[in-house]
VODREN-949605 format. One record per residue: residue number from 0; residue in one letter; x, y, z of N, C-alpha, C in turn. Coordinates in pm, 1 decimal, always signed. Atoms other than C-alpha are relative to their C-alpha. Example, Ala and Ser with C-alpha at 12.3 -4.5 7.8 and 13.67 -1.06 7.14 Angstrom:
residues 2
+-----+---------+----------+----------+----------+----------+----------+----------+----------+----------+----------+
| num | residuo |     n_c1 |     n_c2 |     n_c3 |    ca_c1 |    ca_c2 |    ca_c3 |     c_c1 |     c_c2 |     c_c3 |
+-----+---------+----------+----------+----------+----------+----------+----------+----------+----------+----------+
|   0 |       A |    +89.0 |   -119.0 |     +0.0 |  +1230.0 |   -450.0 |   +780.0 |    +90.0 |   +120.0 |     +0.0 |
|   1 |       S |    -82.0 |   -119.0 |     -6.0 |  +1367.0 |   -106.0 |   +714.0 |    -77.0 |   +109.0 |    +73.0 |
+-----+---------+----------+----------+----------+----------+----------+----------+----------+----------+----------+
***
This chain:
residues 118
+-----+---------+----------+----------+----------+----------+----------+----------+----------+----------+----------+
| num | residuo |     n_c1 |     n_c2 |     n_c3 |    ca_c1 |    ca_c2 |    ca_c3 |     c_c1 |     c_c2 |     c_c3 |
+-----+---------+----------+----------+----------+----------+----------+----------+----------+----------+----------+
|   0 |       M |    +83.6 |   -117.7 |     +0.0 |     +0.0 |     +0.0 |     +0.0 |    +88.7 |   +125.0 |     +0.0 |
|   1 |       V |    -78.9 |   -121.3 |    +12.2 |   +140.6 |   +337.9 |   -101.1 |    -69.5 |   +112.5 |    +76.3 |
|   2 |       T |    +52.9 |   -112.4 |    -76.2 |    +93.7 |   +628.1 |   +139.5 |    +57.3 |   +128.7 |    -56.4 |
|   3 |       T |    -46.9 |   -129.8 |    +47.0 |   +109.6 |   +979.9 |     +2.0 |    -23.6 |   +102.1 |   +109.7 |
|   4 |       Y |     +8.6 |   -101.3 |   -102.8 |   +175.6 |  +1266.8 |   +235.6 |    -22.6 |   +135.2 |    -64.6 |
|   5 |       K |    +26.2 |   -133.9 |    +48.3 |    +42.8 |  +1614.9 |   +185.2 |    +99.3 |    +96.7 |    +63.2 |
|   6 |       K |    -85.4 |   -105.4 |    -55.2 |   +261.7 |  +1919.6 |   +229.4 |    -83.2 |    +76.4 |   +103.0 |
|   7 |       I |    +68.1 |    -72.8 |   -107.6 |   +171.1 |  +2100.8 |   +553.1 |    +31.0 |   +148.4 |    -15.0 |
|   8 |       Y |    -14.3 |   -145.8 |     +4.5 |   +111.0 |  +2476.9 |   +531.7 |    -61.2 |    +56.0 |   +127.9 |
|   9 |       W |    +46.7 |    -59.3 |   -125.5 |    +80.4 |  +2669.7 |   +862.2 |    -38.9 |   +144.7 |    -25.7 |
|  10 |       T |    +42.2 |   -139.5 |    +18.1 |   -125.4 |  +2990.4 |   +840.3 |    +58.3 |    +85.6 |   +112.3 |
|  11 |       D |    -48.4 |    -91.3 |   -104.2 |    -12.3 |  +3297.5 |  +1032.5 |    -92.3 |     -5.1 |   +121.5 |
|  12 |       H |    +96.5 |    +10.0 |   -109.6 |   -330.7 |  +3269.4 |  +1238.1 |    +31.4 |   -121.4 |    +88.0 |
|  13 |       A |    -31.4 |   +121.3 |    -75.4 |   -239.2 |  +2913.3 |  +1339.8 |   +127.0 |    +19.5 |    +83.4 |
|  14 |       K |   -125.2 |    -24.5 |    -72.4 |   +113.7 |  +3023.4 |  +1439.3 |    -22.9 |    +88.0 |   +122.2 |
|  15 |       V |    +31.2 |    -88.7 |   -113.0 |    -25.2 |  +3302.2 |  +1659.6 |    -70.7 |    -79.4 |   +109.6 |
|  16 |       K |    +76.3 |    +77.6 |    -98.5 |   -268.9 |  +3063.1 |  +1829.4 |    +86.9 |   -106.7 |    +66.6 |
|  17 |       M |    -92.3 |    +96.5 |    -60.3 |     +7.9 |  +2806.4 |  +1885.0 |    +78.8 |    +66.0 |   +113.0 |
|  18 |       R |    -72.3 |    -72.9 |   -105.4 |   +205.3 |  +3068.2 |  +2079.8 |    -93.8 |    +34.0 |   +115.4 |
|  19 |       Q |    +96.2 |    -39.9 |   -102.6 |   -106.0 |  +3185.5 |  +2265.2 |    -35.6 |   -116.6 |    +92.2 |
|  20 |       Y |    +42.6 |   +115.5 |    -79.1 |   -204.8 |  +2835.6 |  +2379.8 |   +114.5 |    -94.1 |    +38.6 |
|  21 |       G |   -114.7 |    +82.4 |    -37.2 |   +146.8 |  +2693.6 |  +2420.1 |     +0.2 |   -135.7 |    -69.2 |
|  22 |       L |     +4.0 |   +123.4 |    +77.6 |   +113.3 |  +2433.2 |  +2144.2 |   +117.1 |     -2.7 |    -97.3 |
|  23 |       S |   -113.5 |    +12.9 |    +90.9 |   +409.7 |  +2304.2 |  +1946.3 |    -43.9 |    -65.7 |   -130.6 |
|  24 |       K |    +30.0 |    +64.1 |   +128.5 |   +419.2 |  +2190.3 |  +1583.7 |     -3.3 |   -151.0 |    +15.1 |
|  25 |       S |     -3.1 |   +145.7 |    -17.8 |   +512.3 |  +1839.4 |  +1694.2 |   -125.7 |    -50.6 |    +70.3 |
|  26 |       K |   +123.6 |    +37.4 |    -70.2 |   +213.0 |  +1826.5 |  +1932.0 |   -118.0 |     +0.5 |    -97.2 |
|  27 |       L |   +110.7 |     -9.8 |    +94.4 |    -22.2 |  +1938.7 |  +1655.7 |    +11.2 |   -102.5 |   -112.9 |
|  28 |       L |    -15.9 |   +105.4 |   +100.2 |   +126.2 |  +1698.1 |  +1401.7 |    -41.9 |   -135.0 |    +57.1 |
|  29 |       Q |    +45.5 |   +121.8 |    -66.9 |    +69.6 |  +1418.0 |  +1652.8 |   -152.8 |     -4.2 |     +1.2 |
|  30 |       L |   +145.6 |    -10.1 |     +0.1 |   -290.7 |  +1534.9 |  +1684.1 |    -55.5 |    -24.6 |   -140.2 |
|  31 |       L |    +44.2 |    +15.0 |   +137.9 |   -322.2 |  +1548.2 |  +1305.4 |     -3.3 |   -147.2 |    -41.8 |
|  32 |       Y |     -9.2 |   +139.6 |    +41.8 |   -219.4 |  +1183.9 |  +1264.8 |    -60.6 |    -98.9 |    +98.8 |
|  33 |       K |    +56.0 |    +90.5 |   -100.9 |   -358.1 |  +1036.3 |  +1589.0 |   -108.2 |    +70.8 |    +80.6 |
|  34 |       S |   +106.7 |    -71.4 |    -69.2 |   -676.0 |  +1224.9 |  +1669.5 |    -97.8 |    -98.0 |    +63.3 |
|  35 |       E |   +101.2 |    +81.4 |    -65.9 |   -945.1 |  +1092.0 |  +1900.2 |   -138.2 |    +22.8 |    -59.9 |
|  36 |       R |   +129.9 |    -32.8 |    +57.7 |  -1231.6 |  +1264.3 |  +1721.9 |    +17.2 |    +91.8 |   -119.1 |
|  37 |       K |     -3.5 |    -81.5 |   +120.5 |  -1299.2 |  +1423.5 |  +1383.6 |   -140.1 |    +53.6 |    -24.5 |
|  38 |       E |   +129.0 |    -66.5 |    +20.1 |  -1579.9 |  +1675.5 |  +1324.0 |    +12.9 |    +96.2 |   -118.0 |
|  39 |       P |     -6.7 |   -104.0 |   +102.7 |  -1670.9 |  +1907.5 |  +1035.4 |    +30.4 |   +135.1 |    +65.5 |
|  40 |       G |    -34.2 |   -132.0 |    -53.0 |  -1522.8 |  +2255.3 |  +1089.3 |   -110.3 |   +100.8 |    -26.2 |
|  41 |       I |   +104.6 |   -101.9 |    +17.8 |  -1724.1 |  +2577.9 |  +1103.6 |     +8.8 |    +65.7 |   -136.5 |
|  42 |       A |    -15.6 |    -57.3 |   +133.3 |  -1581.9 |  +2708.1 |   +774.8 |    -22.4 |   -111.2 |   -103.3 |
|  43 |       P |    +25.3 |   +101.5 |   +102.4 |  -1686.8 |  +2528.9 |   +453.9 |   +128.2 |    -70.7 |    -43.7 |
|  44 |       G |   -114.0 |    +78.3 |    +47.3 |  -1451.4 |  +2250.0 |   +350.4 |   +108.1 |    -25.3 |   +102.7 |
|  45 |       T |   -101.3 |    +21.0 |   -103.5 |  -1269.1 |  +2228.9 |   +683.7 |    -38.2 |   -116.6 |    +89.7 |
|  46 |       M |    +19.4 |   +105.4 |    -98.5 |  -1227.6 |  +1952.4 |   +938.8 |    +66.3 |    +44.2 |   +130.3 |
|  47 |       A |    -57.3 |    -30.4 |   -131.4 |  -1159.6 |  +1982.9 |  +1311.8 |    +31.5 |   -132.1 |    +69.2 |
|  48 |       L |    -45.1 |   +119.8 |    -69.9 |   -965.7 |  +1722.5 |  +1509.2 |    +18.7 |    +30.7 |   +147.2 |
|  49 |       M |    -10.5 |    -19.3 |   -144.7 |   -961.5 |  +1672.9 |  +1885.4 |    +81.9 |   -111.9 |    +61.9 |
|  50 |       Q |    -71.8 |    +96.1 |    -82.8 |   -734.9 |  +1501.1 |  +2133.6 |     -9.2 |    +48.8 |   +143.9 |
|  51 |       K |     +7.3 |    -38.8 |   -140.8 |   -774.6 |  +1496.1 |  +2509.8 |   +135.5 |    +48.7 |    +48.0 |
|  52 |       N |   -122.0 |    -55.7 |    -56.6 |   -520.0 |  +1695.2 |  +2707.8 |    +74.2 |   -108.3 |    +77.7 |
|  53 |       R |    -79.8 |   +103.6 |    -67.0 |   -239.6 |  +1467.3 |  +2823.6 |   +102.9 |    +59.8 |    +96.5 |
|  54 |       S |    -99.5 |    -62.6 |    -87.0 |    -42.6 |  +1721.4 |  +3026.5 |    -44.8 |     -2.6 |   +145.7 |
|  55 |       Y |    +26.4 |     +2.1 |   -143.5 |    -16.8 |  +1720.1 |  +3402.6 |    +17.3 |   +138.2 |    +60.0 |
|  56 |       S |    -13.0 |   -125.3 |    -72.9 |    -67.8 |  +2013.5 |  +3634.6 |    +99.8 |    -24.2 |   +113.5 |
|  57 |       K |   -100.1 |    +19.0 |   -104.9 |   +243.8 |  +2041.7 |  +3852.8 |    -52.2 |    +44.9 |   +136.0 |
|  58 |       A |    +52.9 |    -52.5 |   -126.3 |    +56.8 |  +2243.5 |  +4115.0 |    -94.5 |    -99.6 |    +66.6 |
|  59 |       K |    +97.8 |    +93.2 |    -55.7 |   -220.3 |  +1988.2 |  +4157.9 |    +46.9 |   -144.4 |     -5.0 |
|  60 |       N |    -58.1 |   +132.6 |    +12.4 |     -4.3 |  +1685.0 |  +4070.0 |   -100.6 |    -99.4 |    -59.6 |
|  61 |       K |    +92.7 |    +88.0 |    +68.9 |   -276.0 |  +1542.2 |  +3845.0 |    -25.6 |    +53.1 |   -140.1 |
|  62 |       K |    +31.3 |    -39.4 |   +136.6 |   -401.1 |  +1554.4 |  +3487.0 |    -97.7 |   +115.7 |     -2.5 |
|  63 |       S |    +92.3 |   -112.0 |    +19.5 |   -565.1 |  +1877.7 |  +3376.6 |   -104.6 |    -41.7 |   -102.7 |
|  64 |       P |   +100.9 |    +35.8 |    +99.9 |   -899.3 |  +1818.6 |  +3204.7 |     +3.0 |    +99.6 |   -115.5 |
|  65 |       G |     +6.6 |    -89.7 |   +114.7 |   -945.2 |  +1964.7 |  +2860.8 |    +31.3 |    -72.0 |   -128.4 |
|  66 |       E |    -21.3 |    +54.4 |   +132.9 |   -901.2 |  +1914.7 |  +2490.3 |    +85.6 |    +95.3 |    -81.9 |
|  67 |       I |    -75.9 |    -78.8 |    +96.3 |   -672.0 |  +2032.6 |  +2213.8 |    -67.9 |    -21.7 |   -134.8 |
|  68 |       W |    +68.8 |     +4.5 |   +128.1 |   -836.0 |  +2115.2 |  +1881.3 |    +89.3 |    +56.6 |   -110.2 |
|  69 |       L |    -73.3 |    -44.3 |   +118.3 |   -691.1 |  +2162.2 |  +1532.2 |    -98.9 |     +6.3 |   -116.2 |
|  70 |       M |    +85.4 |    -10.6 |   +117.9 |   -877.7 |  +2290.3 |  +1224.6 |    +89.2 |     +8.9 |   -123.2 |
|  71 |       Y |    -78.9 |     +1.3 |   +122.0 |   -743.4 |  +2217.0 |   +877.4 |    -90.1 |     -8.6 |   -121.8 |
|  72 |       Q |    +69.8 |     +9.1 |   +127.7 |   -841.3 |  +2222.5 |   +511.6 |    +93.7 |    -66.1 |   -100.1 |
|  73 |       D |    -78.4 |    +65.5 |   +104.9 |   -720.3 |  +1992.9 |   +232.8 |    -27.8 |    +68.4 |   -132.8 |
|  74 |       I |     +8.7 |    -64.2 |   +130.9 |   -649.5 |  +2166.1 |    -98.3 |    +99.1 |    -72.2 |    -91.2 |
|  75 |       K |    -81.0 |    +82.6 |    +90.8 |   -520.3 |  +1927.6 |   -368.6 |   +106.9 |    -74.9 |    +79.1 |
|  76 |       D |   -107.4 |    +70.7 |    -69.8 |   -177.8 |  +1812.4 |   -242.5 |    +51.8 |    +77.5 |   +121.1 |
|  77 |       L |    -38.6 |    -86.5 |   -111.9 |   -169.4 |  +2066.0 |    +43.3 |    -96.6 |    -17.1 |   +116.0 |
|  78 |       R |    +82.9 |     +0.8 |   -120.9 |   -296.6 |  +2038.0 |   +399.9 |    +28.2 |   +129.9 |    +74.0 |
|  79 |       K |    -13.7 |   -134.3 |    -57.0 |   -355.0 |  +2389.3 |   +534.1 |    -50.2 |     -1.7 |   +143.8 |
|  80 |       I |    +36.6 |     -8.0 |   -141.5 |   -352.1 |  +2420.4 |   +915.6 |    -52.0 |   +141.8 |    +23.3 |
|  81 |       I |    +65.8 |   -129.2 |    -10.9 |   -598.7 |  +2700.8 |   +982.2 |     +8.4 |    +57.1 |   +141.4 |
|  82 |       S |     +0.7 |    -49.0 |   -137.4 |   -617.8 |  +2722.8 |  +1361.2 |    +20.5 |   -115.3 |    +96.7 |
|  83 |       A |    -16.1 |    +98.0 |   -107.3 |   -544.8 |  +2543.6 |  +1687.7 |    -33.0 |    +70.0 |   +131.3 |
|  84 |       W |    +35.6 |    -59.5 |   -128.3 |   -670.9 |  +2598.4 |  +2041.9 |    -17.2 |   -107.0 |   +106.0 |
|  85 |       R |    +28.9 |    +86.6 |   -114.2 |   -715.5 |  +2449.3 |  +2386.8 |   -140.7 |    +32.3 |    +48.7 |
|  86 |       Y |   +132.8 |    -16.4 |    -57.9 |  -1064.9 |  +2393.8 |  +2523.6 |     +8.7 |    -54.7 |   +141.9 |
|  87 |       P |    -20.1 |    +43.1 |   -138.4 |  -1070.3 |  +2375.6 |  +2905.7 |    -96.2 |   -108.4 |    +48.1 |
|  88 |       G |    +98.3 |    +99.9 |    -43.3 |  -1374.9 |  +2146.3 |  +2929.0 |     +6.7 |   -126.0 |    -83.9 |
|  89 |       I |    +13.2 |   +122.1 |    +78.7 |  -1487.4 |  +1820.1 |  +2775.6 |   -124.0 |    +16.4 |    -87.6 |
|  90 |       S |   +112.4 |    -16.1 |    +91.8 |  -1706.0 |  +1848.0 |  +2466.2 |    -60.6 |   -136.1 |    -32.7 |
|  91 |       K |    +69.5 |   +123.3 |    +34.2 |  -1962.6 |  +1590.7 |  +2356.4 |     +5.1 |    -20.3 |   -151.4 |
|  92 |       P |     -2.8 |    +27.7 |   +144.0 |  -1933.1 |  +1418.0 |  +2016.8 |   -132.2 |    +38.8 |    -65.9 |
|  93 |       G |   +118.7 |    -36.1 |    +75.7 |  -2175.2 |  +1549.8 |  +1755.5 |    -52.9 |   +139.6 |    +27.3 |
|  94 |       E |    +43.3 |   -136.8 |    -29.8 |  -2232.5 |  +1887.0 |  +1923.8 |    +92.6 |    +97.6 |    -71.2 |
|  95 |       S |    -83.0 |    -98.8 |    +68.5 |  -2094.7 |  +2211.2 |  +1784.5 |   +138.9 |     +4.6 |    +63.7 |
|  96 |       I |   -139.2 |     -2.9 |    -44.9 |  -1718.6 |  +2248.4 |  +1809.8 |    +20.8 |   +119.7 |    +91.8 |
|  97 |       P |    -23.9 |   -111.2 |    -93.1 |  -1610.5 |  +2458.7 |  +2110.8 |   +117.0 |    +87.6 |    -45.8 |
|  98 |       I |   -102.7 |    -89.6 |    +52.8 |  -1422.5 |  +2739.0 |  +1934.8 |     -7.5 |   +132.2 |    +74.8 |
|  99 |       P |     +0.8 |   -131.0 |    -65.5 |  -1317.0 |  +3052.9 |  +2125.1 |    -55.2 |   +107.4 |    -94.4 |
| 100 |       D |    +67.1 |   -103.4 |    +79.1 |  -1507.4 |  +3361.4 |  +2009.0 |    +94.4 |    +75.1 |    -94.0 |
| 101 |       D |    -91.7 |    -75.2 |    +86.1 |  -1199.8 |  +3544.2 |  +1875.7 |    +38.2 |    -80.3 |   -124.0 |
| 102 |       I |    -33.6 |    +85.8 |   +114.1 |  -1108.0 |  +3249.3 |  +1652.8 |   -120.7 |    -11.1 |    -93.0 |
| 103 |       R |   +121.8 |    +14.1 |    +80.9 |  -1468.6 |  +3200.3 |  +1536.2 |    -24.3 |   +125.7 |    -84.8 |
| 104 |       H |    +24.4 |   -124.2 |    +72.7 |  -1508.1 |  +3568.8 |  +1439.8 |   +101.9 |    +21.0 |   -112.0 |
| 105 |       Q |   -103.1 |    -20.7 |   +101.3 |  -1176.3 |  +3582.8 |  +1255.0 |    -17.0 |    -98.6 |   -115.3 |
| 106 |       L |    +17.7 |    +98.6 |   +106.0 |  -1242.1 |  +3259.1 |  +1062.9 |   -120.3 |    +33.2 |    -87.1 |
| 107 |       L |   +118.9 |    -33.1 |    +77.2 |  -1590.4 |  +3366.3 |   +959.5 |    +17.6 |   +129.5 |    -78.9 |
| 108 |       R |    -25.4 |   -127.0 |    +67.8 |  -1470.8 |  +3717.6 |   +868.9 |    +94.6 |    -18.5 |   -118.5 |
| 109 |       D |   -102.8 |    +14.8 |   +102.7 |  -1161.4 |  +3613.9 |   +671.0 |    -28.5 |   -115.2 |    -95.5 |
| 110 |       G |    +23.4 |   +118.1 |    +82.6 |  -1285.3 |  +3279.2 |   +541.0 |   +125.9 |    -83.9 |     -8.4 |
| 111 |       C |   -113.9 |    +90.9 |    +16.9 |  -1051.6 |  +2997.8 |   +442.6 |    +45.9 |     +9.5 |   -144.5 |
| 112 |       K |    -48.3 |    -22.8 |   +134.8 |   -873.1 |  +3126.8 |   +135.7 |   +121.8 |    -88.7 |    -27.2 |
| 113 |       T |   -115.9 |    +78.5 |    +38.1 |   -617.7 |  +2926.9 |    -55.4 |   +124.0 |    +85.7 |    +19.0 |
| 114 |       P |   -120.3 |    -80.2 |    -24.6 |   -269.2 |  +3038.5 |    +52.0 |    +76.0 |    +28.1 |   -129.5 |
| 115 |       H |    -85.6 |    -35.2 |   +113.0 |    -40.0 |  +3213.7 |   -191.7 |   +136.3 |    -63.2 |    +24.2 |
| 116 |       L |   -127.7 |    +70.3 |    -16.2 |   +262.2 |  +2988.5 |   -235.6 |    +92.7 |    +37.5 |   -114.7 |
| 117 |       A |    -91.1 |    -44.6 |   +106.7 |   +514.9 |  +3179.0 |   -443.3 |   +141.9 |    -32.2 |    +35.1 |
+-----+---------+----------+----------+----------+----------+----------+----------+----------+----------+----------+
***
C-alpha cells in the first residue's frame, strides 16, 4: 500500500494561536495523525480534530482536564492548518465544536482562502 503525504502549510493565524495556547508543531502533528475525534469545521470545507489533554498540572499533581483542537483544510496536495486551540472542558461528540469567540469571528470574517505559495 502506497501512502502519500500532503505538504503542511501553517497559516499565520495558526502560528499566533500556537504561541497563545502553548502548542508546538510536533504536538499538533501528533494530533493530526492520531486524533481521538474528527468533526466538520465551522468554515466550509474544513475539518476539526480533537485530542484529550495529556499534560499534568504540577501544582495539583494530576491531569488537567481539557481538549486540544486543530482545524485544517485539504487543498489538492496541500494540507492547510488554519487554527489550533485548547478547550478547558470536555465536549460531547456530535455537538458544535467549542471554538473561542476570537477564533470564530476571525475565521468567519476572513474565510478559508487558498494560501499564496510563491
